[in-house]
Each structure stands twice: as structure tokens, then as C-alpha cells.
C-alpha positions as CSV (number, residue, x, y, z in Angstrom):
1,R,4.2,-18.9,-12.0
2,C,1.4,-20.0,-9.7
3,F,-1.2,-17.9,-11.5
4,D,-1.0,-17.0,-15.2
5,R,-3.8,-14.5,-15.2
6,W,-2.6,-11.8,-12.8
7,G,-3.3,-9.1,-15.4
8,Q,-7.0,-10.0,-15.5
9,L,-7.6,-9.5,-11.7
10,E,-9.8,-6.6,-10.7
11,E,-9.7,-7.2,-6.9
12,L,-6.9,-8.6,-4.7
13,D,-7.3,-9.1,-0.9
14,L,-4.0,-9.7,0.9
15,S,-5.4,-8.6,4.3
16,Q,-4.5,-10.5,7.5
17,N,-1.5,-12.3,6.2
18,R,1.0,-11.2,8.9
19,L,3.2,-9.5,6.3
20,N,5.9,-7.6,8.2
21,G,8.0,-4.8,6.8
22,N,10.6,-7.0,5.1
23,A,7.9,-9.3,3.6
24,M,5.8,-6.4,2.2
25,T,8.9,-4.7,0.8
26,R,9.8,-7.9,-1.1
27,L,6.2,-8.5,-2.2
28,L,5.8,-5.0,-3.6
29,A,9.2,-5.2,-5.4
30,E,8.0,-8.4,-7.2
31,F,4.4,-7.4,-7.8
32,P,3.4,-8.3,-11.3
33,A,1.7,-5.8,-13.7
34,M,-2.0,-5.8,-13.1
35,P,-3.5,-3.1,-15.3
36,N,-7.1,-4.2,-14.5
37,L,-6.8,-4.2,-10.7
38,R,-9.1,-1.6,-9.2
39,W,-9.1,-2.7,-5.5
40,L,-6.2,-3.8,-3.3
41,S,-6.4,-4.6,0.4
42,L,-3.2,-4.8,2.5
43,A,-5.2,-4.3,5.6
44,E,-4.2,-5.7,9.0
45,N,-0.7,-6.6,8.0
46,P,2.0,-5.2,10.4
47,F,4.3,-3.8,7.7
48,A,4.5,-0.2,8.8
49,T,8.0,-0.7,10.3
50,E,11.3,1.1,10.0
51,E,12.5,-1.6,7.6
52,F,9.5,-0.8,5.3
53,G,9.9,2.9,5.6
54,A,13.6,2.7,4.6
55,H,12.5,1.2,1.2
56,I,10.2,3.8,-0.4
57,R,10.7,2.5,-3.9
58,P,8.7,-0.8,-3.6
59,F,5.5,1.1,-2.5
60,A,6.0,3.7,-5.2
61,R,6.1,0.8,-7.7
62,L,2.4,0.3,-7.1
63,A,1.5,3.3,-9.2
64,E,3.5,1.8,-12.1
65,V,2.2,-1.8,-12.0
66,L,-1.4,-0.9,-10.9
67,P,-2.3,2.0,-13.2
68,G,-6.0,1.5,-12.7
69,L,-6.0,1.2,-8.9
70,E,-9.0,3.1,-7.5
71,E,-9.3,1.8,-4.0
72,L,-6.5,0.9,-1.5
73,D,-7.2,-0.5,2.0
74,L,-4.5,0.2,4.6
75,T,-6.7,-0.4,7.6
76,A,-4.9,-1.3,10.8
77,T,-1.4,-1.3,9.3
78,G,0.0,1.1,12.0
79,F,1.3,3.9,9.7
80,G,0.6,6.5,12.4
81,S,3.2,4.9,14.6
82,N,6.0,5.0,12.0
83,A,7.0,8.3,10.3
84,E,9.2,6.7,7.7
85,A,6.5,4.3,6.6
86,L,4.0,7.1,6.4
87,K,6.5,9.1,4.2
88,A,6.7,6.0,1.9
89,I,2.9,6.0,1.5
90,C,2.6,9.7,1.0
91,S,5.2,9.8,-1.7
92,A,3.6,7.0,-3.7
93,M,-0.1,7.6,-4.0
94,P,-1.3,6.4,-7.4
95,T,-3.1,9.3,-9.3
96,S,-6.0,6.9,-10.2
97,L,-6.8,6.4,-6.5
98,A,-10.4,7.4,-5.6
99,K,-10.8,5.6,-2.1
100,L,-8.2,5.2,0.6
101,H,-9.1,3.2,3.8
102,L,-7.0,4.2,6.8
103,S,-9.2,3.0,9.7
104,A,-7.2,2.1,12.9
105,A,-4.0,3.5,11.3
106,K,-3.1,5.3,14.6
107,L,-2.7,8.6,12.8
108,Q,-2.3,12.0,14.5
109,A,-3.7,15.3,13.2
110,S,-0.4,16.4,11.6
111,Q,-0.1,13.0,9.9
112,V,-3.6,13.3,8.4
113,G,-2.5,16.7,7.0
114,Q,0.6,15.1,5.5
115,L,-1.6,12.4,3.8
116,L,-4.1,14.9,2.5
117,G,-1.3,17.0,1.0
118,A,-0.1,13.9,-0.8
119,L,-3.4,13.2,-2.4
């Protein structure tokens, strides 16, 4: 492993890494348990694609491996332009989540309602 102390991290910024739908699906499927992680940024990665939306399970896994996640940044990931990706997010919100960043997500009014219903 490249980093033996994943479980000790409190913040992880993966923003602006050009992670597409397939790359994000793989990353989330292999995400190590990080019980102390409070803040995660996946911002500005173009992963809200049909490929990502077809694999809801990897995103749902976040709630399992990040039980203390309080803040999630999904800024500029394009969820508003992909209904399946939005469903994947809505079905997997961690119960510990206190802050959700969705700036520049291209959401429409009905999608905001869908997200609010999932929280």
C-alpha cells in the first residue's frame, strides 16, 4: 500500500483529478475504511456519467467505509445533467452528513427536491 495510515485521515481532497465515471466507480469500490474521515472533496471531477450512474453500489459504499463523514463536496461534477448519477447519489447519502456542497452541479428544481428528499 502506498499509505498505511488511511484510517487516521480526517480530510481528503480528490478534487480536479479528471476522474471520469469509470475511474470514480473503481476508486469508490476500492476505497479503504477511513473511520476518522470527516471531509471528502470529489469536486470538479467529471464522473456524473451514465457509466457511473449504472453502478450505484460503489457510491453507497461511502456510508459503510466513511461512517464519520460530515462534509461532502460534489461541486461542479455535473449531477444535474445525468439522472442516473443523481439517483446514485440520492440513494447513498451517509446519515452522518452535515454539509453537502453542490455548487455548479447543473441541478434543476425537481432534482433539488429529489436530493432534499434523500437527506
